[in-house]
PAZALO-528195 format. One line per field, with one value per residue (C-alpha): residue in three letters; x, y, z; residue number from 1. Coordinates in nm, 2 decimals. Layout:
N
aa = [Ala_...]
east = [X_...]
north = [Y_...]
up = [Z_...]
i = [NUM_...]
# end
This chain:
540
aa = [Met_Leu_Asp_Thr_Ala_Ile_Ile_Gly_Gly_Gly_Leu_Ser_Gly_Leu_Ala_Leu_Ala_Arg_Ser_Leu_His_Arg_Gln_Gly_Leu_Ser_Phe_Ala_Leu_Phe_Glu_Ala_Arg_Pro_Arg_Leu_Gly_Gly_Arg_Val_Leu_Thr_Val_Ala_Cys_Glu_Lys_Ser_Gly_Leu_Ala_Val_Asp_Leu_Gly_Pro_Thr_Trp_Phe_Trp_Pro_Pro_Thr_Gln_Pro_Leu_Ile_Thr_Arg_Leu_Val_Ala_Glu_Leu_Gly_Leu_Glu_Asp_Phe_Ala_Gln_His_Glu_Glu_Gly_Ser_Leu_Leu_Tyr_Leu_Arg_Glu_Ala_Asp_Lys_Thr_Pro_Ser_Ala_Thr_Asp_Gly_Thr_Gly_Val_His_Asn_Gly_Ala_Arg_Arg_Val_Thr_Gly_Gly_Ile_Ala_Ala_Leu_Ile_Asp_Ala_Ile_Ala_Lys_Glu_Leu_Pro_Ala_Asp_Ser_Leu_His_Leu_Gln_His_Val_Leu_Arg_Lys_Val_His_Asp_His_Gly_Asp_His_Val_Ala_Leu_Ser_Phe_Ser_Ile_Gly_Asp_Arg_Ala_Leu_Glu_Ile_Arg_Ala_Lys_Tyr_Val_Val_Leu_Ala_Leu_Pro_Pro_Arg_Leu_Val_Asp_Glu_His_Ile_Ala_Phe_Glu_Pro_Ala_Leu_Asp_Ala_Ser_Thr_His_Glu_Ala_Met_Arg_Glu_Ala_Ala_Thr_Trp_Met_Ala_Ala_Gln_Ala_Lys_Val_Val_Thr_Thr_Tyr_Glu_Lys_Pro_Phe_Trp_Arg_Glu_Ala_Gly_Gln_Ser_Gly_Asn_Ala_Phe_Val_Thr_His_Glu_Gln_Ala_Val_Val_Gly_Glu_Ile_Phe_Asp_Ala_Cys_Asp_Ala_Val_Ala_Thr_Gln_Gly_Ala_Leu_Gly_Gly_Phe_Leu_Ala_Phe_Ser_Pro_Glu_Leu_Arg_Glu_Ser_Phe_Ser_Ala_Gly_Leu_Pro_Ile_Leu_Met_Gln_Ser_Gln_Met_Val_Gln_Val_Phe_Gly_Thr_Pro_Leu_Asp_Val_Ala_Glu_Gln_His_Tyr_Lys_Gln_His_Tyr_Gln_Asp_Trp_Ala_Thr_Glu_Pro_Tyr_Thr_Cys_Ser_Ser_Ala_Asp_Arg_Ser_Ala_Pro_Ala_Thr_Glu_His_Thr_Gly_Val_Ala_Asn_Pro_Leu_Leu_Arg_Arg_Ala_Leu_Trp_Gly_Gly_Lys_Leu_Tyr_Leu_Ala_Gly_Ser_Glu_Thr_Ala_Ala_Tyr_Gly_Ala_Gly_Tyr_Leu_Glu_Gly_Ala_Leu_Glu_Ala_Ala_Lys_Arg_Met_Glu_Thr_Ile_Leu_Gly_Thr_Gly_Ala_Val_Phe_Thr_Ser_Asp_Ser_Thr_Asp_Ala_Asn_Ala_Ala_Ser_Leu_Ala_Gln_Phe_Ser_Lys_Trp_Val_Thr_Thr_Gln_Ile_Asp_Val_Ala_Phe_Asp_Asp_Tyr_His_His_Arg_Leu_His_Gln_Ser_Leu_Ala_Thr_Gln_Gln_Arg_Asp_Gln_Leu_Thr_Gln_Arg_Ala_Met_Leu_Gly_Ala_Ile_Glu_Asp_Val_Tyr_Asn_Arg_Ala_Leu_Gly_Val_Leu_Asp_Gly_Leu_Pro_Phe_Asp_Met_Ser_Gly_Val_Ala_Val_Glu_Arg_Gly_Arg_Ser_Ala_Leu_Thr_Pro_Gln_Val_Gln_Gln_Pro_Phe_Gly_Asp_Phe_Leu_Gln_Arg_Leu_Leu_Asp_Asp_Val_Ile_Ala_Phe_Asn_Arg_Thr_Ser_Cys_Ala_Leu_Ser_Asn_Phe_Pro_Gly_Glu_His_Lys_Leu_Ser_Lys_Glu_Tyr_Val_Gln_Thr_Ile_Leu_Arg_Asp_Val_Ala_Ala_Ala_Trp_Lys_Glu_Phe_Ser_Leu_Ser_Ala_Asn_Ala_Leu_Leu_Leu_Ala_Lys_Ala_Glu_Asn_Val_Lys_Gly_Ala_Arg_Pro_Asp_Gly_Gly_Ala_Ser_Ala_Glu_Leu_Arg_Pro]
east = [11.09_10.74_10.63_10.39_10.35_10.02_10.02_9.67_9.38_9.10_8.88_9.15_9.42_9.18_9.04_9.39_9.48_9.16_9.26_9.62_9.50_9.26_9.54_9.76_10.02_10.22_10.13_10.10_9.88_9.99_9.75_9.84_9.51_9.40_9.11_9.06_8.85_9.03_8.76_8.49_8.36_8.04_7.94_7.64_7.41_7.41_7.04_6.90_7.17_7.13_7.44_7.55_7.79_8.02_8.23_8.10_7.73_7.62_7.70_7.54_7.49_7.43_7.78_7.97_7.99_8.28_8.13_7.79_7.95_8.14_7.83_7.67_7.97_8.00_7.63_7.54_7.20_7.15_6.86_6.76_6.83_6.49_6.37_5.99_5.84_5.93_6.28_6.33_6.53_6.63_6.77_6.75_6.86_6.55_6.28_6.12_6.22_6.03_5.94_5.97_5.96_6.25_6.27_6.60_6.84_7.06_7.03_6.94_7.20_7.19_7.32_7.45_7.25_7.46_7.66_7.95_8.18_8.00_8.21_8.53_8.43_8.34_8.66_8.87_8.71_8.84_9.20_9.45_9.46_9.84_9.85_9.69_9.90_9.74_9.90_10.20_10.29_10.51_10.79_11.03_11.06_11.41_11.49_11.76_11.76_11.63_11.39_11.23_11.28_11.00_11.05_10.76_10.68_10.47_10.43_10.78_10.92_11.08_11.04_11.18_11.01_11.15_10.93_10.97_10.67_10.52_10.17_10.08_9.70_9.68_9.57_9.86_9.88_9.95_10.22_10.38_10.37_10.46_10.67_11.04_11.17_11.53_11.61_11.37_11.08_11.08_10.95_10.65_10.53_10.55_10.37_10.09_10.06_10.03_9.76_9.55_9.29_9.17_8.80_8.60_8.91_8.84_8.47_8.28_7.96_7.69_7.42_7.15_6.93_6.57_6.31_6.12_6.15_5.90_5.98_5.84_5.51_5.50_5.55_5.91_6.19_6.46_6.65_6.73_6.97_7.06_7.22_7.23_7.57_7.51_7.44_7.59_7.48_7.46_7.32_7.09_6.96_6.75_6.99_6.74_6.80_6.58_6.31_6.31_6.19_6.42_6.48_6.81_6.91_7.26_7.43_7.75_7.88_7.89_8.14_8.51_8.76_8.87_8.51_8.44_8.74_8.66_8.29_8.38_8.23_7.89_7.88_7.65_7.39_7.43_7.39_7.08_6.93_6.97_6.79_6.50_6.48_6.45_6.23_6.05_6.04_5.87_5.81_6.11_6.35_6.20_6.27_6.63_6.54_6.81_7.18_7.44_7.72_7.99_8.31_8.54_8.77_8.99_9.13_9.22_9.60_9.57_9.30_9.35_9.68_9.77_9.71_9.36_9.28_9.40_9.33_9.00_8.74_8.77_8.55_8.57_8.64_8.64_8.96_9.32_9.64_9.79_10.13_9.98_9.93_10.29_10.52_10.79_11.14_11.14_10.80_10.87_10.66_10.30_10.04_9.70_9.46_9.12_9.26_9.48_9.19_9.13_8.76_8.55_8.86_8.78_8.48_8.44_8.44_8.77_8.92_8.82_8.94_9.28_9.29_9.19_9.47_9.72_9.56_9.64_10.00_10.08_9.85_9.84_9.69_10.03_10.20_10.27_10.32_10.64_10.80_10.59_10.76_10.61_10.87_10.61_10.38_10.68_10.78_10.43_10.40_10.73_10.60_10.27_10.45_10.66_10.35_10.19_10.49_10.45_10.15_10.35_10.64_10.40_10.23_10.57_10.67_10.34_10.40_10.76_10.65_10.37_10.59_10.85_10.58_10.47_10.84_10.88_10.55_10.37_9.99_9.82_9.74_9.95_9.77_9.74_10.11_10.23_10.01_10.08_10.45_10.44_10.24_10.46_10.76_10.60_10.52_10.87_11.02_10.77_10.90_11.25_11.13_10.95_11.26_11.47_11.23_11.31_11.00_10.98_10.84_10.83_10.47_10.33_10.05_10.03_9.70_9.65_9.98_9.92_10.11_9.90_10.11_10.02_9.68_9.85_10.11_9.83_9.63_9.83_9.76_9.38_9.30_9.64_9.51_9.20_9.40_9.65_9.37_9.20_9.52_9.58_9.23_9.26_9.60_9.49_9.19_9.40_9.70_9.74_9.98_9.70_9.43_9.51_9.45_9.07_9.08_9.36_9.24_8.91_8.92_8.61_8.46_8.57_8.93_8.94_8.81_9.09_9.35_9.20_9.22_9.59_9.64_9.45_9.68_9.98_9.83_9.78_10.14_10.26_10.05_10.17_10.53_10.49_10.34_10.62_10.87_10.71_10.70_11.07_11.14_10.95_11.13_11.47_11.36_11.21_11.45_11.17_10.90_10.56_10.30_9.96_9.91_9.87_9.85_9.50_9.42_9.53_9.28_9.34]
north = [7.99_8.04_7.93_8.23_8.55_8.73_9.09_9.23_9.07_9.21_8.99_8.93_8.82_8.60_8.43_8.35_8.21_8.00_7.85_7.78_7.62_7.39_7.28_7.20_7.47_7.67_8.04_8.31_8.62_8.96_9.25_9.60_9.66_9.49_9.34_9.15_9.27_9.58_9.80_9.55_9.69_9.58_9.70_9.61_9.89_9.94_10.01_9.75_9.50_9.56_9.47_9.80_9.80_10.10_9.96_9.76_9.68_9.51_9.25_9.20_8.83_8.88_9.04_8.92_8.53_8.50_8.68_8.52_8.17_8.24_8.36_8.03_7.82_7.97_7.90_8.26_8.41_8.71_8.93_9.19_9.56_9.72_9.95_9.95_10.30_10.65_10.79_11.14_11.42_11.73_11.98_12.30_12.36_12.56_12.34_12.00_11.69_11.58_11.21_10.97_10.59_10.45_10.10_10.00_10.24_9.96_9.74_9.42_9.45_9.20_9.22_8.96_8.88_8.99_9.23_9.18_9.10_8.77_8.67_8.77_8.59_8.27_8.26_8.33_8.04_7.80_7.92_7.80_8.07_8.06_8.16_8.50_8.78_9.12_9.45_9.37_9.68_9.60_9.85_9.69_9.41_9.28_9.04_8.80_8.59_8.25_8.42_8.75_8.92_9.12_9.38_9.45_9.69_9.55_9.85_9.95_9.61_9.50_9.16_9.00_8.71_8.52_8.37_8.21_8.41_8.74_8.86_9.22_9.21_9.59_9.90_9.97_10.34_10.23_9.99_10.27_10.52_10.31_10.01_10.02_9.78_9.66_9.66_9.92_9.82_9.95_10.30_10.18_9.96_10.25_10.48_10.22_10.19_10.57_10.59_10.31_10.51_10.31_10.27_10.47_10.54_10.92_10.86_10.87_10.67_10.71_10.47_10.59_10.34_10.41_10.22_10.15_10.21_10.51_10.60_10.27_10.35_10.68_10.49_10.58_10.35_10.51_10.60_10.97_11.20_11.54_11.74_12.11_12.27_12.26_11.89_11.71_11.35_11.32_10.96_10.79_10.43_10.19_10.01_9.78_9.41_9.15_9.15_9.53_9.52_9.81_10.10_10.21_10.47_10.47_10.75_10.87_11.21_11.48_11.68_11.65_11.51_11.86_11.98_11.68_11.76_12.12_12.05_11.75_11.88_11.97_11.70_11.46_11.73_11.83_11.47_11.42_11.75_11.64_11.32_11.50_11.75_11.46_11.22_11.43_11.41_11.11_11.07_10.84_11.09_11.38_11.18_11.11_10.74_10.70_10.61_10.73_10.51_10.70_10.60_10.84_10.62_10.92_10.91_10.54_10.52_10.15_10.24_10.59_10.71_11.08_11.06_10.92_11.20_11.48_11.36_11.47_11.20_11.02_10.78_10.43_10.19_9.86_9.74_9.77_9.85_9.51_9.63_9.57_9.20_9.12_8.89_9.09_8.98_8.67_8.55_8.59_8.91_8.99_9.26_9.13_9.38_9.44_9.74_9.50_9.29_9.22_9.30_9.43_9.63_9.80_9.58_9.26_9.08_9.23_9.12_8.76_8.79_8.89_8.61_8.36_8.48_8.42_8.08_7.98_8.10_7.97_7.68_7.33_7.47_7.61_7.27_7.13_6.76_6.74_6.42_6.19_5.88_5.98_6.20_6.40_6.45_6.58_6.81_6.94_7.00_7.19_7.40_7.47_7.58_7.82_7.97_8.04_8.26_8.47_8.68_8.91_8.91_9.00_9.28_9.43_9.42_9.59_9.85_9.92_9.94_10.18_10.42_10.40_10.51_10.80_10.90_10.93_11.13_10.87_10.92_10.66_10.29_10.30_10.00_9.81_9.83_9.77_9.47_9.30_9.35_9.19_8.89_8.83_8.83_8.57_8.35_8.38_8.28_8.00_7.85_7.86_7.68_7.41_7.36_7.28_7.03_6.66_6.53_6.16_6.19_5.81_5.71_6.06_6.07_6.32_6.38_6.62_6.78_6.84_6.68_6.52_6.72_7.06_7.10_7.01_7.29_7.53_7.44_7.63_7.95_7.89_8.21_8.38_8.64_8.72_8.77_8.99_9.19_9.23_9.36_9.60_9.74_9.78_9.95_10.19_10.29_10.36_10.53_10.90_10.90_10.79_11.02_11.27_11.00_10.92_10.65_10.46_10.55_10.37_10.12_10.11_9.78_9.86_9.93_9.60_9.41_9.56_9.45_9.10_9.07_9.15_8.91_8.63_8.66_8.64_8.33_8.16_8.23_8.09_7.77_7.71_7.76_7.53_7.26_7.29_7.26_6.94_6.80_6.88_6.70_6.40_6.41_6.41_6.09_5.91_6.03_6.14_6.40_6.25_6.22_6.38_6.65_7.02_7.17_7.22_7.55_7.55_7.69_7.78]
up = [18.14_18.02_17.68_17.64_17.84_17.78_17.88_17.94_18.13_17.90_17.69_17.42_17.67_17.87_17.56_17.44_17.78_17.78_17.44_17.54_17.87_17.68_17.46_17.76_17.67_17.92_17.97_18.23_18.21_18.36_18.42_18.54_18.72_19.04_18.85_18.52_18.23_18.10_17.94_18.06_18.38_18.55_18.89_19.11_19.22_19.59_19.61_19.37_19.30_18.93_18.72_18.56_18.26_18.25_17.97_17.67_17.68_17.36_17.10_16.76_16.66_16.28_16.24_16.54_16.54_16.78_17.07_17.00_17.01_17.33_17.52_17.42_17.50_17.85_17.91_17.97_17.91_17.69_17.60_17.34_17.40_17.49_17.21_17.23_17.25_17.12_17.06_17.20_17.05_17.25_16.99_17.19_17.54_17.65_17.48_17.55_17.35_17.04_16.99_16.70_16.65_16.86_16.69_16.54_16.71_16.83_16.52_16.70_16.98_17.27_17.62_17.87_18.18_18.47_18.26_18.02_18.31_18.34_18.03_18.21_18.53_18.34_18.15_18.46_18.65_18.38_18.43_18.69_18.97_18.96_18.59_18.66_18.80_18.88_18.95_18.72_18.51_18.21_18.17_17.92_17.68_17.58_17.29_17.40_17.09_17.22_17.46_17.56_17.90_18.05_18.32_18.55_18.83_19.12_19.35_19.45_19.36_19.02_18.86_18.55_18.37_18.07_17.79_17.45_17.32_17.43_17.34_17.41_17.44_17.50_17.31_17.07_17.17_17.53_17.41_17.21_17.50_17.80_17.71_17.61_17.35_17.32_17.04_16.93_16.70_16.35_16.28_16.07_16.36_16.60_16.35_16.32_16.70_16.74_16.47_16.62_16.82_17.13_17.09_17.35_17.55_17.59_17.66_17.98_18.06_18.32_18.43_18.66_18.84_18.96_19.15_18.82_18.45_18.45_18.09_17.97_18.14_17.95_17.62_17.57_17.47_17.69_17.37_17.34_17.16_17.30_17.02_17.13_17.21_17.59_17.60_17.90_17.81_17.43_17.38_17.62_17.63_17.84_18.07_18.25_18.27_18.11_18.37_18.43_18.78_18.85_18.61_18.46_18.20_18.05_17.86_17.70_17.80_17.53_17.74_17.63_17.89_17.97_18.03_18.24_18.46_18.50_18.59_18.80_19.13_18.97_18.70_18.89_18.92_18.56_18.44_18.65_18.54_18.18_18.25_18.42_18.12_17.87_18.06_18.32_18.70_18.85_19.22_19.28_19.12_19.32_19.64_19.53_19.48_19.22_19.21_18.96_18.84_18.65_18.47_18.29_18.08_17.99_18.34_18.32_18.26_18.15_17.89_17.76_17.62_17.60_17.22_17.28_17.52_17.30_16.95_16.78_16.73_16.40_16.20_16.35_16.07_16.26_16.08_16.20_16.02_15.92_16.04_16.39_16.30_16.20_16.39_16.55_16.67_16.45_16.57_16.94_16.99_16.89_16.93_17.00_17.15_17.00_16.80_16.61_16.48_16.11_16.17_16.46_16.58_16.91_16.99_17.20_16.86_16.77_17.10_17.02_16.66_16.78_17.03_16.76_16.54_16.82_16.89_16.53_16.56_16.91_16.94_16.80_16.48_16.38_16.39_16.04_15.98_15.78_15.90_15.68_15.54_15.20_15.04_14.84_15.15_15.34_15.06_15.02_15.40_15.39_15.10_15.28_15.59_15.38_15.21_15.55_15.63_15.32_15.41_15.63_15.38_15.09_15.29_15.39_15.02_14.93_15.20_15.07_14.71_14.79_14.98_14.70_14.46_14.69_14.74_14.36_14.34_14.13_14.16_13.94_14.01_14.34_14.50_14.18_14.10_14.45_14.51_14.18_14.23_14.58_14.46_14.16_14.39_14.62_14.32_14.18_14.52_14.55_14.23_14.37_14.69_14.48_14.27_14.58_14.73_14.70_14.53_14.43_14.08_14.01_13.98_13.98_13.72_13.44_13.27_12.98_13.05_13.42_13.70_13.98_14.22_14.07_14.25_14.58_14.52_14.45_14.76_15.03_14.84_14.90_15.10_15.05_14.80_15.00_15.32_15.15_14.98_15.32_15.47_15.18_15.20_15.58_15.56_15.29_15.50_15.80_15.62_15.66_15.37_15.14_15.27_14.99_14.73_14.77_14.51_14.69_15.04_15.00_14.71_14.49_14.38_14.02_14.13_14.33_14.03_13.81_14.07_14.09_13.71_13.72_14.01_13.83_13.53_13.77_13.94_13.60_13.51_13.84_13.80_13.45_13.56_13.87_13.65_13.40_13.68_13.81_13.46_13.42_13.74_13.62_13.28_13.46_13.65_13.36_13.10_12.87_12.88_12.98_12.72_12.76_12.50_12.55_12.90_13.05_13.20_13.57_13.82_14.19]
i = [1_2_3_4_5_6_7_8_9_10_11_12_13_14_15_16_17_18_19_20_21_22_23_24_25_26_27_28_29_30_31_32_33_34_35_36_37_38_39_40_41_42_43_44_45_46_47_48_49_50_51_52_53_54_55_56_57_58_59_60_61_62_63_64_65_66_67_68_69_70_71_72_73_74_75_76_77_78_79_80_81_82_83_84_85_86_87_88_89_90_91_92_93_94_95_96_97_98_99_100_101_102_103_104_105_106_107_108_109_110_111_112_113_114_115_116_117_118_119_120_121_122_123_124_125_126_127_128_129_130_131_132_133_134_135_136_137_138_139_140_141_142_143_144_145_146_147_148_149_150_151_152_153_154_155_156_157_158_159_160_161_162_163_164_165_166_167_168_169_170_171_172_173_174_175_176_177_178_179_180_181_182_183_184_185_186_187_188_189_190_191_192_193_194_195_196_197_198_199_200_201_202_203_204_205_206_207_208_209_210_211_212_213_214_215_216_217_218_219_220_221_222_223_224_225_226_227_228_229_230_231_232_233_234_235_236_237_238_239_240_241_242_243_244_245_246_247_248_249_250_251_252_253_254_255_256_257_258_259_260_261_262_263_264_265_266_267_268_269_270_271_272_273_274_275_276_277_278_279_280_281_282_283_284_285_286_287_288_289_290_291_292_293_294_295_296_297_298_299_300_301_302_303_304_305_306_307_308_309_310_311_312_313_314_315_316_317_318_319_320_321_322_323_324_325_326_327_328_329_330_331_332_333_334_335_336_337_338_339_340_341_342_343_344_345_346_347_348_349_350_351_352_353_354_355_356_357_358_359_360_361_362_363_364_365_366_367_368_369_370_371_372_373_374_375_376_377_378_379_380_381_382_383_384_385_386_387_388_389_390_391_392_393_394_395_396_397_398_399_400_401_402_403_404_405_406_407_408_409_410_411_412_413_414_415_416_417_418_419_420_421_422_423_424_425_426_427_428_429_430_431_432_433_434_435_436_437_438_439_440_441_442_443_444_445_446_447_448_449_450_451_452_453_454_455_456_457_458_459_460_461_462_463_464_465_466_467_468_469_470_471_472_473_474_475_476_477_478_479_480_481_482_483_484_485_486_487_488_489_490_491_492_493_494_495_496_497_498_499_500_501_502_503_504_505_506_507_508_509_510_511_512_513_514_515_516_517_518_519_520_521_522_523_524_525_526_527_528_529_530_531_532_533_534_535_536_537_538_539_540]
# end
């Protein structure tokens, strides 16, 4: 039996596999495609050998520390996205483009030498070959109590694998549409999966390579926007490598999936005509010295769900519904694709954030030392472990309270009331846990009315509030039910501050109560209440 089965060979699944392998933990990775990488797809141009990214292209170091660090760790070279020269706009189908300053369009984006697939290849080389299983299509996941059974299709053959833990490093919509669960997952999880749009899933991308970057010679950056209603390629960018000895222009199609399908036979000519209209007709283009590379992700069954293909485009928030980060089936099943990330959802950064979360849960970082010979150290470790399990519990409580308020048609302070109620419930249960732990109070100092153990009881809650608040904000922003309540859908700074004031009062009440409980334990041991005067204010 496997310790961990990772489903999905994109960046998230591979990054998690790399982490588990480095910790000496047992795992196997299963990918439906005959290749690794998922939405990462780099091909070599037949004419020039240039690495062409048909999936993700960029990363942004100022806001994406995980991908920036991984590129450096793997010893890969990166370079700045070219932006020098004018930016072109083509606003009318029968006119020529206008030019403006092209600097800053990509906000400091960088690219990987050899394409983004160089990341995938470098990680895969670190993993045991027998841990990677391609062309394994997951059909069903069955909870057997002490393990999970996974049913795969491999061509016309069926295979069942058993594992203690299963990580679905896949777009949530694909999980919802194509994988059967026994027993069924709860309705709120399925709803969250259906609402999690797969980033760029319904898009198509073209990269055209040329003998030289002729637009640079004309003082153009290669950046262009085509905004008229007949646009074929809507956004264009310079896709040359760092040395730019060959030319390359990349672009995202403005056509819908249905239009791309209906124009499929003539689409290559339409795309190239668009490029010529925007950038002119140099000699190498006139002589057909170019090569088109095209990828329509809407036709990829292991990327694009039917919901992604048919749903209208929505604002990309970069945060995922926290329901997608909950442990399922008693901690045996997890969702961990990029669209589940707490930040950078849909991007390469989000894939790594999701993998890092799973590393914490499944790796050595999740092991708590609770077998200390010091009774108090053991009790505090047990309490700390309990606190770490309460984020999901508190969020589920918040979610339940919020829907109760909506069901009873309450309209005011919905988030404030639900979050405060959930936190107060955690604090009340924490006092019960503390009361049941076998602390050895002999010799525990008391100073100015505060037990020396109180700060150690407070410590496990260090980032508890911030994590819960982040989940609440992310959920509200992705909730259709709250879209009719603008003040709750996107929390203002003033509203957040009001919530934090209420929560601070609840925290102070918990801290005073915990301290009083510890003092009472000490009094029971010593037979007298410790001296020390009035209680000092207790801070987190």
